[in-house]
C-alpha positions in Angstrom: -58.1 -28.6 31.1 -59.0 -25.6 28.8 -57.3 -23.3 31.3 -54.1 -25.4 31.2 -54.1 -25.5 27.4 -54.8 -21.8 27.3 -52.0 -21.2 29.8 -49.6 -23.3 27.6 -50.7 -21.4 24.5 -50.1 -18.0 26.2 -46.8 -19.3 27.5 -45.8 -20.5 24.0 -46.8 -17.1 22.6 -44.7 -15.4 25.2 -41.7 -17.6 24.5 -42.1 -17.0 20.7 -42.4 -13.3 21.3 -39.3 -13.3 23.5 -37.4 -15.4 20.9 -38.4 -13.0 18.1 -37.4 -10.1 20.2 -34.0 -11.7 21.0 -33.5 -12.6 17.3 -34.3 -9.0 16.3 -31.9 -7.7 18.9 -29.2 -10.1 17.7 -29.8 -9.1 14.0 -29.6 -5.4 15.0 -26.3 -6.0 16.8 -24.9 -7.9 13.9 -26.0 -5.2 11.5 -24.4 -2.5 13.6 -21.2 -4.6 13.9 -21.1 -5.1 10.1 -21.6 -1.3 9.6 -18.8 -0.6 12.0 -16.5 -3.1 10.4 -17.4 -1.8 6.9 -16.6 1.8 8.0 -13.3 0.7 9.5 -12.4 -1.1 6.3 -13.3 2.0 4.2 -11.2 4.2 6.5 -8.3 1.7 6.4 -8.5 1.5 2.6 -8.6 5.3 2.4 -5.6 5.6 4.7 -3.7 3.0 2.7 -4.6 4.8 -0.6 -3.2 8.1 0.7 0.0 6.8 2.2 2.5 9.6 2.1 5.9 9.3 0.7 9.0 9.3 2.9 11.3 12.3 2.8 13.7 10.4 0.5 11.0 9.3 -1.9 9.7 12.9 -2.1 13.2 14.3 -2.7 13.9 11.7 -5.3 10.7 12.4 -7.2 11.1 16.2 -6.9 14.8 16.2 -8.0 14.3 13.8 -10.9 11.1 15.4 -12.2 12.7 18.9 -12.1 15.7 17.7 -13.9 13.6 15.9 -16.5 11.5 19.0 -17.0 14.6 21.1 -17.5 15.8 18.7 -20.2 12.4 18.7 -22.0 12.4 22.5 -21.8 15.9 22.6 -23.3 14.6 20.5 -26.2 11.6 22.8 -26.6 13.8 25.9 -26.7 16.3 24.3 -29.1 13.3 23.4 -31.3 12.0 27.0 -31.2 15.4 28.3 -32.3 15.2 26.3 -35.4 11.5 26.9 -36.1 11.0 30.7 -36.2 10.6 31.0 -32.4 7.6 28.5 -32.4 7.6 26.1 -29.5 6.8 22.5 -30.4 3.2 21.3 -30.3 4.0 17.7 -29.4 6.8 15.5 -28.1 7.5 13.8 -31.5 8.8 17.2 -32.8 11.5 17.2 -30.1 12.1 13.4 -29.7 15.5 13.6 -31.5 16.5 16.4 -29.1 15.3 14.7 -25.9 15.9 11.0 -26.8 17.5 9.3 -23.8 17.9 12.5 -21.9 15.0 12.4 -19.6 15.0 8.8 -18.5 18.7 7.8 -18.4 18.8 7.1 -14.6 15.5 8.3 -13.1 12.9 6.5 -15.2 11.0 9.8 -15.6 10.4 10.2 -19.3 8.6 12.7 -21.5 5.3 10.8 -20.8 5.4 12.4 -17.3 4.7 15.8 -18.9 2.2 17.6 -21.1 2.5 20.7 -23.2 0.6 23.8 -22.1 -0.2 26.9 -24.1 0.4 24.9 -27.3 1.4 27.1 -30.2 3.0 29.7 -28.1 5.9 31.7 -29.6 9.2 31.9 -27.8 9.6 35.6 -27.0 10.1 37.9 -24.0 6.4 38.5 -23.7 5.7 34.8 -23.2 8.7 34.1 -20.9 6.5 33.9 -17.8 3.9 31.6 -19.4 4.0 27.9 -18.7 4.7 25.6 -21.6 5.1 22.3 -19.8 3.6 20.7 -16.7 3.8 17.4 -14.9 0.8 15.3 -15.8 0.1 14.1 -12.3 0.7 15.9 -9.1 2.6 14.1 -6.4 2.1 14.0 -2.6 4.4 15.8 -0.3 5.5 14.3 3.1 3.0 16.4 4.9 0.0 15.4 2.7 0.0 18.4 0.3 0.3 18.1 -3.4 3.1 19.3 -5.7 3.3 19.7 -9.4 6.3 20.7 -11.6 5.9 23.4 -14.3 8.2 24.6 -17.0 8.1 28.2 -18.5 8.9 29.8 -21.8 12.1 31.3 -20.5 13.4 27.8 -19.5 12.9 27.9 -15.8 11.1 25.3 -13.8 9.0 25.8 -10.7 7.4 23.4 -8.2 4.0 24.6 -7.0 2.4 23.2 -3.8 -1.3 23.0 -3.2 -3.1 21.9 0.0 -5.9 20.3 -1.8 -4.4 19.3 -5.2 -6.1 22.1 -7.1 -3.7 24.1 -9.2 -6.3 26.0 -11.3 -5.6 29.5 -10.0 -1.9 29.2 -10.5 -2.4 27.7 -14.0 -4.9 30.3 -15.0 -2.4 33.0 -14.0 0.3 31.5 -16.3 -1.9 30.6 -19.3 -2.6 32.6 -22.4 -6.3 33.4 -22.3 -8.4 32.1 -25.2 -8.7 34.5 -28.1 -12.4 35.2 -27.4 -11.9 36.6 -23.9 
């Protein structure tokens, strides 16, 4: 009888071991499935977050931002003509000159831009220096980045970057700090 009981005990232990092994295998499979699903969700969310504009969306943004930048630059140049060749240091100084101009049809207002090289004088020496830039860069249809810049002579340029870093271009068109 002891042998039968011992046999049942061994069989029960084997069954428990098999069940624990199967439970472990099932948990491992579920963990792997969850990781795979999680990774797919992250990739899907990333792809959704970087959805590229259509050609017409890109062209609309580009055209309207360039036009708005030209109008802001015009206000800045007009201001400098009345203020001893000093460009404005903030948008409130030119609000009467740009009011209604930049957002009449496009919805792109002065808040889409920021002043660069604040305090710069309007002269030939500073004609190639940037005085205005688009606050946020915009994606192109091929996944690159574009940002609009305005210069002291009134021209506007669109710069394209593969990774969204415009530092080298901006450094080239900035006035270095006085201590350099």
